[in-house]
N, C-alpha and C positions, 0 to 999 in steps of 0.2 A: 388809493393812497399807498405809496411805496417809499422806503427809506433808501438813500444813496449815500455812499461814503467815498471820499476821494481826498487827494492832497490839497486841492484848492476848490473854492466854490464854483469856479468856471467848469472844472472837470465834473463836479457833481451835477451841475445844470446840464452839461452835455450828456451825461449818462441818462438823466431823466428824459430829455427830449428824444434820445435814441430808443429808450425803453417804451415810451408812450407813442412814438412815431408821429410827433407833432412839433410845432414851433414852441419856443419858450414862452410866447405870449398866451398860449392856450393852457399854460400850467400855473398853478399856485404853489408857492414854496414857503416852507416854514424852516428856518435855520435852527437846528438843534444845537450845533457846536461850530463856532468859528475856527478856522485852521490856525495853527500857530507853528512857526518854525523852531521855536524854542531858543535856548541859549547854549551855544557851543555843542549843539546836537542833543542837548538834554531837553526833556519835557515837550517834545514835539507832539502836536495833536492834529488829526485829520479833520477835514470839513465834513459835517453830517447834516443832510437836509431831508425833509419829507416833502414829496411832490404829490400834488393832486390835480387831476384833469379838470379844468374849469368847464362848467356846464354852459351850453349856448342854447338859447331859445329858438330852435329851428322853426317851430310852428308859427311864431310871430313873423319871422322873416319871409316864410312862404306866403302867409296871408297878405303881407304888404306887397309882395311881388305880384300876386294874382290881382290885387286891387289896381295896381298900376297898369297892368295889361288890359283889364276891362275898361279903365278910363280912357286908355289910348284908342281902343276899338270904338268907343262911343263918341269920340271927338270928331266933328265934321272937319274934313281937310281944308275947307275954304275959309274957315274962320281963323283969323290971325291970333286972336286972344286965346282960343282953345289950343292952337298950335304951340304957343308959348308955354302953356300949362303942360303940354306933352313933353316939351323940351326940358322943363323943370323937373318933371317926374323921371325923365331919363338921366338927369344929372344927380339924382339922389343917391344911387349906388356909388357914384364917384365920390360923393361926400363921405359916404360910409367907409370907402377905401381910405380916404384921407384921415378919417378918424382912427382907423386901424393902424395907419402909419404913425399917428401921434401916440397911440397906445404903445406901439413898438418902441418908439423913442423914449417914452416915459419909463417903460420897463427896463430898457438898456441903461437909462440914467439911474434907476433904482439899484440895479446890479452894480453899476460902477460906484455909486455912493457907498454901497455896502462894502465893496472891496477897499475903497479908500478909507472907510472907517476901521477896517481890520488892520490896514497898514499903519494908520495913525495910532491905533491902540497898541500895536506891537512896538512902534517906535517910541511911544511915550513910556512904555515899561522899561525899555533899554536905556532911554535918556534919563529917566528918574533913577535908575539903578546906578548909572555912572554919572551922577550929578557933579556940579562944581565942587572942587576940593574944599574941605572944611577941616581946620585943625581941631584935633580932639580936645585941645585945651580950651576951646570956645564953649564946651559943654562940661558940666560936672559929671563925675564918673557914673552916677546912677542914670542920669538922663542919656548919656552916651550909650550905656549898656542897653537901656530900654529901646532907644531908637534903632540900634543895629538889630536887636532881637525882633522887633516888630517888622522890620524890612525883610529879614530872613523868613519869618513866618509867612509874610505875603508872597515871597518867592516860592516857598515850598507848597503853599496852597494852590498855586497855579500849575503844579506838576501832577503827575499821576501816582506819586508815591504817598503811602499812608504813614506820615511822620507826625506824631502828636506831641513830641517833646522837643522844644528848641530853647536852649538856655545860653546866655552870653555873660561872661565876666571880662572886664577890661582891667589888666594889671600890668604896670610898667610897659606901656606902649604895645601890649600884646592882647589880642582878643581871643579868649578861650571860649570856643564854641562847642556845645554838646548837643547832639541830635540823636533821637531814638524813636522807634515806633515799629509797627508791624512789618513795614517794608524797608527796614534799615539795611538788611543784607542786599536787597535789590539796589538801593541807593549807592552802596559801596561798589557793587559790580564785580564781575569776575576778575580776579587778580588786582582788585582795587582801581580799575580804570575809571569808573564813575567818580569814585572818591577823589582821585587825582585831578580830574576835570573840575569838580566842584570846588576843591581846595584852591586850584589855580584861579578860578573865577572870583571867589570870595577874597582871596589875597589881593588881586589887582584892584578890586573895588575898594576895600578898606585901606589899602596903602595909598591909593590915589586920592581918596576922599578925606580920610582921617589920619593918614600917616601911621597906620597900625600894622603890626605883624599878626599872624594868626596861628592858633593851634586848634585844628578841627578834629573833634572826636565824634565818630558815628558808632553807636553801641560801644563795643570794646575793641574796635578795629585798630585805633592808634596805639592803645596799650599793648595789644598782641604784637604789632609790628615793632614797637620799641623793645619788647622782650626778645623777639626773634633776632633783631640786629645786635642786641647786647650779647647774645650767645655767639653770634657770628664774629663779633669783634674780639672775643677773647684770644684766639690765636694771632690775630693781627696785632693786638696790643702787646702780646708776648714777644712777637718778632721785633716790634719797634723797640721794646725795652732791651732786647739782646743786641740788635744790629744798629740801632739809632735811627732807622728810617723804615718805611713800609708803605704799602698801598692796598686798597681794597679791590674787590672785583667790581665790575660795572653794576650800578644800582639805578633803579627807576623811581620816578615820582617822589613820594614822601620819604622813601627809604634813604635816599641820599641826604636829605635834610636831617633825619634822625641820626644817621651815622656821623654826620658832620658835627652835630651838637655833642654827641657822646665822646668823640675823639678829641675835640677841643677842650672838653672838660677834663679828659684824661691827661692830655699833653698841653697844658697852658703855655709852656715855654718853647714849643715847637711850631713849625710852619705846617698848618693843617688847611688844605684848600681843595676845592672841587676842580677837577680837570676833565678834559674830553679826549677820547681816542680818535683814530682816523674815521671811525664810523659815526662819530658824534655821540657815543654813549658816555655817560658820566661815571667817574670814579673819584676816590679821595686819596690824596697823597699826603704822607706825613714825613717831614724832613726837618733838618736843622735850619734855623734862620741864617741867611748869608750875612757874614760880618765883613765890613769894609775897614 
């Protein structure tokens, strides 16, 4: 009995047959974990199987073979009925071979059905996550919050992250989402790259299905980013107050949204918008509205 781990079940089966030096029909498999490609590169899982060499009763096969040989030696060559019996005894191994072929086909169908089940299961998760659009007004506020919260808990439970707190509040067409747990820092990722991916995923889901915007807070990450941007905006705001216009440096992910909100709140009578430079990086420009 040995455990094998690979990206797909087929690769795990191939490793097992190579390790044991036999065909796949001579092995018994127990699937410990189905593979998953995850969503946007998150929560991917490898296939894990345990393989065991199937035992064959060699003594029974040898006994049957010896009996067939003895019967063929005792059969008088001139008797037609006995000759037919010899012919039948010679055809028995061929039937056994056909049975082995049937077993091979059955095993291949079993593997195929397992792979199809994995594909269907993965497709069902994605299809259910991005279901048909549903206006948030169709549900009362508490029911909507509970529905989103349960779906997020289900998503997180399928990941490798230990997140035990998922709370959702819906206020003025915005879903305020709070997550925390032992692996909160891992879910945020280095420089917030996992946070940005998860926020992008959740925003597209909630905007498409319920017409909601989001505020995603994992531990205190969003609050710390808001404080950092606020400190950075002080010289930008000072320059705009003095010169009448200004722009920020290039910003990534959630930072550009935080900066946009703060600057629009600070300058409600000015044109504040996100722009892109030649490299595709985002920045914010603050200027006077054009008057015609």
